[in-house]
TORSE-870642 format. One record per residue: y, x, z of N, C-alpha, C in turn; residue in one letter. Coordinates in pm, 1 decimal, padded with zeros to 6 digits, always signed. Each point is the difference from the previous one (the first is absolute). Example, Ala and Ser with C-alpha at 12.3 -4.5 7.8 and 13.67 -1.06 7.14 Angstrom:
2
(r (-00569.0, +01319.0, +00780.0), (+00119.0, -00089.0, +00000.0), (+00120.0, +00090.0, +00000.0), 'A') (r (+00105.0, -00035.0, -00072.0), (+00119.0, +00082.0, +00006.0), (+00109.0, -00077.0, +00073.0), 'S') 
***
This chain:
150
(r (-04596.0, +02843.0, +01891.4), (-00142.7, -00018.8, +00011.3), (-00039.3, -00110.0, -00096.8), 'X') (r (-00101.8, +00029.1, -00075.9), (-00048.2, -00097.5, -00097.8), (-00138.7, -00045.1, +00037.0), 'X') (r (-00023.4, -00128.7, -00016.8), (-00133.0, -00053.6, +00024.9), (-00042.6, -00086.9, -00117.2), 'X') (r (-00128.3, +00002.5, -00025.1), (-00061.7, -00089.3, -00096.3), (-00105.4, -00076.0, +00079.1), 'X') (r (+00019.7, -00130.0, +00011.9), (-00085.7, -00084.3, +00082.2), (-00089.7, -00081.5, -00092.4), 'X') (r (-00129.2, +00003.0, +00028.2), (-00094.3, -00078.4, -00077.9), (-00080.4, -00089.2, +00093.7), 'X') (r (-00001.8, -00128.4, -00032.2), (-00085.2, -00092.2, +00075.6), (-00142.0, +00023.2, -00049.3), 'X') (r (-00092.5, +00023.9, +00091.9), (-00136.0, +00037.6, -00039.7), (-00105.5, -00087.9, +00066.0), 'X') (r (-00110.7, -00012.9, -00069.5), (-00119.7, -00059.2, +00059.5), (-00066.7, +00102.5, +00091.5), 'X') (r (+00001.5, +00126.3, -00045.4), (-00048.0, +00111.6, +00081.0), (+00049.1, +00129.6, -00062.1), 'X') (r (+00001.3, +00105.6, +00080.3), (+00042.5, +00131.3, -00047.3), (-00074.5, +00107.0, +00078.8), 'X') (r (-00010.4, +00118.2, -00059.8), (-00064.3, +00111.4, +00070.0), (+00057.3, +00132.1, -00049.7), 'X') (r (-00015.0, +00102.1, +00084.7), (+00038.5, +00136.8, -00034.6), (-00120.4, +00089.2, +00024.5), 'X') (r (-00036.1, +00076.0, -00102.5), (-00108.7, +00096.3, +00009.5), (+00056.8, +00138.3, -00026.6), 'X') (r (-00040.2, +00097.6, +00082.4), (+00044.1, +00138.5, -00014.2), (-00123.7, +00088.6, -00000.7), 'X') (r (-00013.3, +00081.9, -00104.0), (-00116.0, +00089.6, -00013.5), (-00132.3, -00075.7, +00015.1), 'X') (r (-00006.4, -00118.7, -00059.0), (-00122.7, -00078.5, +00001.5), (-00027.1, -00073.3, +00130.6), 'X') (r (+00090.1, +00013.1, +00098.5), (-00018.5, -00064.7, +00129.8), (+00101.5, -00113.0, +00016.7), 'X') (r (-00047.6, -00115.5, +00043.5), (+00088.9, -00112.6, +00024.5), (+00090.9, +00033.5, +00117.3), 'X') (r (+00131.1, -00002.2, -00022.6), (+00099.2, +00028.2, +00104.2), (+00039.8, -00128.6, +00071.0), 'X') (r (+00028.8, -00105.4, -00078.0), (+00040.8, -00126.5, +00059.8), (-00022.3, -00113.3, -00098.8), 'X') (r (-00005.1, -00121.5, +00055.1), (-00016.0, -00118.0, -00085.6), (+00061.0, -00119.2, +00070.1), 'X') (r (+00039.7, -00098.4, -00080.4), (+00054.5, -00124.4, +00052.9), (-00061.3, -00116.9, -00073.6), 'X') (r (+00014.3, -00113.6, +00062.5), (-00031.1, -00125.3, -00065.9), (+00128.3, -00056.5, -00056.6), 'X') (r (+00010.6, -00131.4, +00000.2), (+00116.6, -00068.4, -00056.1), (+00127.7, +00042.4, +00072.1), 'X') (r (+00101.6, +00032.3, -00078.7), (+00127.1, +00041.3, +00058.5), (+00087.2, +00071.2, -00101.0), 'X') (r (+00056.8, +00113.6, +00042.7), (+00093.2, +00074.9, -00083.6), (-00039.8, +00146.0, -00011.3), 'X') (r (+00017.7, +00054.4, -00119.2), (-00002.9, +00144.0, -00022.0), (+00144.2, +00039.6, -00023.7), 'X') (r (+00051.7, +00090.8, +00082.4), (+00139.1, +00043.9, -00009.9), (+00001.8, +00148.0, -00037.3), 'X') (r (+00050.4, +00028.8, -00119.7), (+00022.2, +00138.2, -00041.5), (+00142.5, +00034.8, +00039.4), 'X') (r (+00019.5, +00114.9, +00065.1), (+00133.2, +00036.1, +00049.4), (+00037.2, +00141.3, -00045.3), 'X') (r (+00120.5, +00009.1, -00057.0), (+00056.5, +00128.0, -00042.9), (+00123.8, +00030.1, +00082.3), 'X') (r (+00011.9, +00122.5, +00046.8), (+00107.1, +00038.1, +00091.8), (+00089.4, +00104.1, -00065.1), 'X') (r (+00131.2, -00015.4, +00023.6), (+00095.5, +00100.2, -00045.5), (+00083.3, +00046.1, +00118.5), 'X') (r (+00068.0, +00112.7, -00013.4), (+00069.1, +00063.3, +00112.1), (+00105.6, -00087.5, +00065.2), 'X') (r (+00062.6, -00088.2, -00073.9), (+00105.7, -00082.0, +00059.1), (-00052.3, -00119.5, +00080.2), 'X') (r (-00129.2, -00019.1, +00004.5), (-00057.6, -00110.7, +00075.5), (+00012.4, +00024.1, +00150.5), 'X') (r (+00014.4, -00110.3, +00074.3), (+00020.2, +00006.7, +00144.1), (-00093.6, -00096.4, +00071.7), 'X') (r (+00003.9, +00004.2, +00131.3), (-00076.3, -00094.8, +00081.0), (+00045.6, -00143.1, -00029.1), 'X') (r (+00126.6, -00016.3, -00029.5), (+00052.3, -00132.5, -00035.4), (-00068.0, -00053.7, -00126.1), 'X') (r (-00023.9, +00087.6, -00098.9), (-00071.4, -00041.0, -00121.4), (-00141.5, -00045.2, +00034.0), 'X') (r (-00065.4, +00076.9, +00085.8), (-00136.7, -00034.3, +00041.1), (-00002.3, -00137.5, +00065.5), 'X') (r (+00087.3, -00021.6, +00095.9), (+00001.2, -00127.0, +00072.1), (+00031.8, -00116.9, -00092.0), 'X') (r (+00098.5, +00017.4, -00088.0), (+00036.9, -00107.1, -00092.3), (-00116.6, -00034.8, -00092.9), 'X') (r (-00060.8, +00102.8, -00059.1), (-00110.0, -00023.8, -00094.3), (-00120.5, -00063.4, +00068.5), 'X') (r (-00039.2, +00052.9, +00113.8), (-00118.6, -00053.3, +00068.0), (+00020.4, -00145.5, +00040.3), 'X') (r (+00117.8, -00032.6, +00049.2), (+00029.0, -00138.7, +00035.9), (-00003.5, -00088.4, -00124.8), 'X') (r (+00060.6, +00047.4, -00106.6), (+00002.5, -00075.7, -00125.8), (-00142.1, -00023.5, -00052.2), 'X') (r (-00080.8, +00105.2, -00002.2), (-00136.4, -00010.0, -00052.2), (-00084.9, -00092.9, +00086.9), 'X') (r (+00009.4, +00014.6, +00131.8), (-00080.3, -00082.0, +00091.5), (+00033.5, -00147.7, -00012.5), 'X') (r (+00121.8, -00030.7, -00043.0), (+00044.1, -00139.5, -00007.1), (+00010.9, -00055.4, -00141.8), 'X') (r (-00037.6, +00079.0, -00101.7), (+00003.1, -00050.0, -00138.3), (-00092.0, -00120.3, -00012.7), 'X') (r (+00052.5, -00107.6, -00048.0), (-00079.4, -00122.2, -00015.9), (-00066.5, +00000.5, -00137.8), 'X') (r (-00113.3, +00070.5, -00007.6), (-00069.0, +00016.4, -00129.0), (-00146.8, -00043.0, +00006.8), 'X') (r (-00035.3, -00071.1, +00107.9), (-00135.6, -00054.6, +00011.5), (+00009.7, -00152.0, -00003.8), 'X') (r (-00100.2, -00060.3, -00060.2), (+00001.7, -00144.9, -00019.0), (-00011.1, -00076.2, +00131.0), 'X') (r (+00073.7, -00111.5, +00007.0), (-00015.4, -00093.6, +00111.0), (-00105.4, -00103.4, -00040.4), 'X') (r (-00013.7, -00105.1, +00079.2), (-00102.1, -00102.8, -00026.3), (+00024.5, -00075.9, -00130.3), 'X') (r (+00120.9, +00011.0, -00056.7), (+00031.3, -00066.7, -00126.2), (-00005.8, +00094.6, -00119.9), 'X') (r (-00046.9, +00120.9, +00021.7), (-00009.9, +00096.1, -00109.2), (+00133.4, +00062.3, -00037.6), 'X') (r (+00098.6, -00007.2, +00088.8), (+00133.1, +00056.9, -00024.4), (+00012.7, +00129.9, +00079.9), 'X') (r (+00052.4, +00104.5, -00062.7), (+00019.1, +00126.2, +00071.6), (+00108.1, -00020.2, +00105.7), 'X') (r (-00044.8, -00024.3, +00122.9), (+00091.5, -00038.2, +00106.3), (-00039.9, +00060.5, +00134.5), 'X') (r (-00099.9, +00089.5, +00000.3), (-00047.7, +00059.4, +00124.4), (+00000.1, +00152.3, -00011.9), 'X') (r (+00022.1, +00065.7, +00112.4), (+00004.0, +00146.2, +00003.3), (-00136.3, +00056.9, +00038.2), 'X') (r (-00014.0, +00130.0, -00015.4), (-00123.3, +00067.7, +00041.4), (-00020.2, -00015.8, +00150.1), 'X') (r (+00107.9, -00005.7, +00074.2), (-00009.5, -00019.7, +00144.5), (-00053.5, -00138.7, +00031.5), 'X') (r (+00052.5, -00100.8, -00067.6), (-00044.1, -00138.4, +00022.6), (-00145.8, -00021.4, -00039.8), 'X') (r (-00044.9, +00070.3, -00102.5), (-00137.4, -00016.6, -00046.6), (-00096.2, +00092.8, +00073.1), 'X') (r (+00055.2, +00082.8, +00090.8), (-00078.0, +00099.2, +00073.1), (-00072.9, +00094.5, -00095.6), 'X') (r (+00067.0, +00029.8, -00111.0), (-00055.8, +00091.4, -00097.8), (+00008.2, +00144.8, +00046.6), 'X') (r (-00064.4, +00084.5, -00075.7), (-00001.1, +00142.9, +00030.1), (+00099.6, +00072.2, -00089.4), 'X') (r (+00040.8, +00119.4, +00042.6), (+00092.6, +00081.1, -00078.5), (-00053.1, +00141.8, -00008.6), 'X') (r (+00003.0, +00053.3, -00121.4), (-00031.5, +00140.8, -00023.8), (+00126.0, +00064.9, -00055.6), 'X') (r (+00036.2, +00117.2, +00055.0), (+00117.4, +00074.2, -00045.0), (-00045.9, +00133.7, -00054.7), 'X') (r (+00041.2, +00029.4, -00124.1), (-00038.7, +00124.0, -00067.4), (+00125.5, +00071.8, -00047.3), 'X') (r (+00011.0, +00128.7, +00033.0), (+00114.9, +00078.4, -00047.6), (-00009.0, +00017.0, -00150.8), 'X') (r (+00116.4, -00005.9, -00067.0), (+00001.8, +00001.4, -00146.0), (+00129.7, +00062.5, -00049.6), 'X') (r (+00006.0, +00133.0, -00001.1), (+00123.6, +00067.4, -00041.5), (+00039.2, -00032.0, -00143.0), 'X') (r (-00095.9, -00039.9, -00082.9), (+00030.9, -00026.8, -00140.5), (+00086.8, -00125.0, -00018.8), 'X') (r (+00020.6, -00078.0, +00106.1), (+00093.4, -00112.9, -00009.9), (+00142.6, +00048.6, -00025.2), 'X') (r (+00025.5, +00127.9, +00028.2), (+00132.7, +00057.2, -00023.7), (+00006.6, +00079.1, -00130.8), 'X') (r (-00091.9, -00026.2, -00090.4), (+00000.1, +00068.7, -00128.8), (+00126.4, -00033.4, -00079.1), 'X') (r (+00060.0, +00104.2, -00054.3), (+00112.8, -00018.3, -00091.1), (-00049.9, +00031.2, -00140.4), 'X') (r (+00017.3, -00096.2, -00089.0), (-00044.1, +00017.9, -00138.9), (+00118.6, +00003.8, -00095.2), 'X') (r (+00116.3, +00029.0, +00055.7), (+00123.7, +00000.4, -00078.3), (-00003.6, +00101.9, -00113.4), 'X') (r (-00057.5, +00115.6, +00026.0), (+00002.9, +00109.9, -00094.7), (-00141.5, +00040.1, -00039.7), 'X') (r (-00029.3, -00000.3, -00125.5), (-00130.7, +00045.6, -00047.2), (-00111.9, -00095.4, +00036.4), 'X') (r (-00122.0, +00051.6, -00011.4), (-00118.2, -00082.0, +00025.5), (-00076.2, +00039.7, +00124.8), 'X') (r (+00039.0, +00108.2, +00064.8), (-00063.3, +00039.8, +00125.3), (+00087.4, -00050.8, +00114.4), 'X') (r (-00053.9, -00088.9, +00083.1), (+00080.3, -00051.9, +00111.1), (+00042.3, +00112.1, +00095.4), 'X') (r (+00118.5, -00015.3, +00054.5), (+00050.3, +00090.4, +00102.3), (-00009.0, -00072.2, +00134.0), 'X') (r (-00039.5, +00073.3, +00102.9), (-00012.5, -00057.8, +00133.7), (+00099.7, +00063.4, +00096.0), 'X') (r (+00111.7, +00043.2, -00054.2), (+00100.6, +00071.1, +00076.6), (+00054.6, -00081.8, +00117.2), 'X') (r (-00001.6, -00132.7, -00011.4), (+00054.7, -00084.9, +00106.5), (-00101.0, -00029.2, +00111.5), 'X') (r (-00126.7, +00029.1, -00024.1), (-00102.2, -00023.0, +00102.6), (+00010.3, +00107.7, +00107.6), 'X') (r (-00011.2, -00042.0, +00125.5), (+00007.9, +00094.4, +00111.5), (-00118.9, +00094.5, +00001.7), 'X') (r (+00024.6, +00119.1, +00048.7), (-00106.1, +00098.4, +00022.6), (-00076.9, -00041.9, +00125.9), 'X') (r (-00122.1, +00050.0, +00017.1), (-00083.7, -00042.3, +00112.9), (+00063.6, +00013.7, +00138.0), 'X') (r (+00081.9, +00103.1, +00023.3), (+00058.2, +00017.0, +00133.8), (+00089.3, -00117.1, +00039.0), 'X') (r (+00059.6, -00066.4, -00097.6), (+00081.4, -00119.5, +00025.2), (-00085.0, -00126.1, -00016.3), 'X') (r (-00080.5, -00002.9, -00102.9), (-00071.7, -00122.2, -00036.4), (-00111.7, -00037.3, +00097.8), 'X') (r (-00072.7, +00097.9, +00052.3), (-00113.3, -00032.8, +00087.6), (+00045.6, -00074.4, +00126.0), 'X') (r (+00099.7, +00051.1, +00074.0), (+00042.8, -00076.5, +00118.0), (+00056.1, -00138.4, -00035.7), 'X') (r (+00067.1, -00011.0, -00113.6), (+00053.0, -00130.3, -00042.4), (-00114.4, -00096.0, -00036.3), 'X') (r (-00100.2, +00050.4, -00067.9), (-00117.0, -00081.0, -00035.0), (-00069.9, -00048.3, +00126.6), 'X') (r (-00019.7, +00089.2, +00094.7), (-00065.4, -00037.2, +00125.1), (+00082.4, -00103.2, +00076.6), 'X') (r (+00131.3, +00017.2, -00000.5), (+00088.1, -00096.8, +00066.5), (-00006.1, -00135.1, -00070.7), 'X') (r (-00007.4, +00001.6, -00133.2), (-00010.9, -00123.8, -00076.7), (-00129.2, -00073.5, +00037.6), 'X') (r (-00110.4, +00072.0, +00004.7), (-00128.8, -00061.7, +00034.8), (+00003.8, -00059.2, +00140.9), 'X') (r (+00058.9, +00073.3, +00093.9), (+00009.8, -00048.6, +00137.9), (+00086.1, -00125.6, +00006.6), 'X') (r (+00114.3, +00001.1, -00067.7), (+00089.2, -00116.4, +00001.7), (-00064.9, -00120.2, -00067.3), 'X') (r (-00071.9, +00023.3, -00108.8), (-00067.9, -00111.1, -00067.0), (-00102.6, -00062.6, +00093.9), 'X') (r (-00071.3, +00083.1, +00074.7), (-00095.4, -00051.1, +00097.3), (+00067.2, -00085.9, +00105.7), 'X') (r (+00117.0, +00044.0, +00045.5), (+00074.5, -00078.9, +00098.5), (+00043.1, -00133.9, -00059.0), 'X') (r (+00046.0, +00002.8, -00124.0), (+00049.4, -00122.6, -00063.4), (-00110.1, -00103.2, -00022.1), 'X') (r (-00120.1, +00044.4, -00034.0), (-00108.0, -00095.7, -00027.6), (-00088.3, -00024.5, +00122.4), 'X') (r (+00020.7, +00079.6, +00104.8), (-00075.4, -00020.5, +00122.4), (-00142.3, +00049.3, -00003.6), 'X') (r (-00027.1, +00094.3, -00089.2), (-00133.7, +00060.2, -00006.2), (+00009.7, +00134.3, -00070.3), 'X') (r (-00102.2, +00079.7, +00016.7), (-00003.6, +00132.1, -00062.2), (-00009.1, -00013.0, -00151.5), 'X') (r (+00072.2, +00086.6, -00069.9), (-00010.1, +00002.3, -00145.5), (-00101.3, +00106.0, -00041.4), 'X') (r (-00058.6, -00021.6, -00113.7), (-00089.3, +00100.0, -00059.8), (+00087.1, +00094.1, -00082.3), 'X') (r (-00045.0, +00122.6, -00018.9), (+00081.8, +00098.3, -00070.9), (-00083.6, +00085.1, -00094.0), 'X') (r (+00073.8, +00069.8, -00084.5), (-00057.3, +00108.6, -00076.2), (+00023.7, +00127.6, +00079.6), 'X') (r (-00009.8, +00113.6, -00067.8), (+00031.2, +00128.8, +00062.2), (+00108.8, +00064.6, -00083.1), 'X') (r (+00112.6, +00029.5, +00063.7), (+00113.9, +00055.1, -00071.2), (-00041.0, +00127.1, -00075.0), 'X') (r (+00033.7, +00005.4, -00128.5), (-00022.9, +00117.8, -00081.7), (-00141.2, +00017.5, -00052.9), 'X') (r (-00092.3, -00086.2, +00041.7), (-00138.5, +00010.9, -00046.2), (-00014.2, -00058.3, -00140.0), 'X') (r (-00104.3, +00043.4, -00069.5), (-00036.5, -00059.4, -00128.4), (-00082.4, -00123.7, +00033.0), 'X') (r (+00065.7, -00113.9, +00000.3), (-00062.0, -00125.1, +00042.4), (-00042.8, -00083.9, -00119.3), 'X') (r (-00109.3, -00067.3, +00017.1), (-00044.6, -00100.3, -00095.1), (+00026.9, -00135.0, +00066.6), 'X') (r (+00097.5, -00071.7, -00052.3), (+00039.7, -00127.8, +00058.2), (-00056.2, -00111.1, -00088.2), 'X') (r (-00077.6, -00087.1, +00061.9), (-00055.7, -00114.1, -00071.4), (+00056.7, -00126.9, +00061.2), 'X') (r (+00025.4, -00098.3, -00086.7), (+00051.4, -00126.3, +00049.4), (-00032.0, -00110.8, -00098.6), 'X') (r (-00002.1, -00119.8, +00052.7), (-00003.8, -00119.0, -00084.4), (+00130.2, -00071.5, +00029.0), 'X') (r (+00092.1, +00007.5, -00098.0), (+00130.6, -00064.0, +00014.0), (-00021.2, -00150.2, -00008.5), 'X') (r (+00056.0, -00071.1, +00095.6), (-00017.2, -00144.3, +00010.4), (+00120.4, -00070.2, -00060.2), 'X') (r (-00019.5, -00065.5, -00111.0), (+00108.4, -00076.2, -00062.3), (+00012.5, +00024.1, -00149.8), 'X') (r (+00041.2, +00113.4, -00044.1), (+00044.2, +00116.6, +00075.3), (+00139.9, -00020.4, +00058.5), 'X') (r (+00019.4, +00054.2, +00119.5), (+00130.7, +00001.2, +00064.1), (+00033.3, +00145.5, +00030.3), 'X') (r (+00106.4, +00049.7, -00062.0), (+00045.6, +00137.3, +00018.7), (+00151.8, -00002.3, +00010.9), 'X') (r (+00052.5, +00057.5, +00109.2), (+00144.3, -00003.5, +00026.2), (+00049.1, +00138.5, +00032.3), 'X') (r (+00114.2, +00035.4, -00058.6), (+00065.9, +00128.7, +00019.2), (+00118.5, -00020.3, +00092.5), 'X') (r (+00009.1, +00079.4, +00107.7), (+00116.5, -00007.0, +00088.7), (+00048.0, +00142.7, +00025.5), 'X') (r (+00129.4, +00021.7, -00017.5), (+00062.2, +00129.6, +00023.6), (+00108.1, -00018.0, +00105.4), 'X') (r (-00010.7, +00072.7, +00110.7), (+00096.2, -00016.9, +00109.3), (+00140.1, +00048.3, -00036.8), 'X') (r (+00011.4, +00078.4, -00105.7), (+00131.3, +00047.4, -00044.3), (+00065.1, -00099.2, -00096.2), 'X') (r (-00075.9, -00100.0, -00042.0), (+00050.8, -00100.1, -00094.8), (-00050.0, -00136.7, +00045.1), 'X') (r (+00057.5, -00050.9, +00105.8), (-00047.6, -00123.3, +00063.2), (+00038.5, -00122.5, -00081.6), 'X') (r (-00089.1, -00040.7, -00087.3), (+00023.7, -00116.9, -00085.8), (-00071.1, -00121.4, +00053.5), 'X') 
***
């Protein structure tokens, strides 16, 4: 499971011209799922993301988590995080899970993230043509892959 975490001032998802969800200060988490991902990956990633110390403390040092700052979290499915560009110029998404596997995993990820931060997360809609808007704060952008725990 791959995630791209962005610290944001605010974020929103619009589908077919209708606002689906929005957040204030917090995190936008893009998540890509592959078939080898498990509930253990979900739990590890959500705990890691909820506790990432990437928000400023009173001294201006990134030393506080989204949970500590009572920030909001938006989770958006993003199969293109599994793009392979090894061959040619057209990315291959062969490693991204198909909807029958990915949808329940995405829903489980959103539920677990809500448990970790102690509040409901905002979401996109799996498989929809979404317009995602955000103001990246910092900018702070972090990539975490549960298959490559660095």
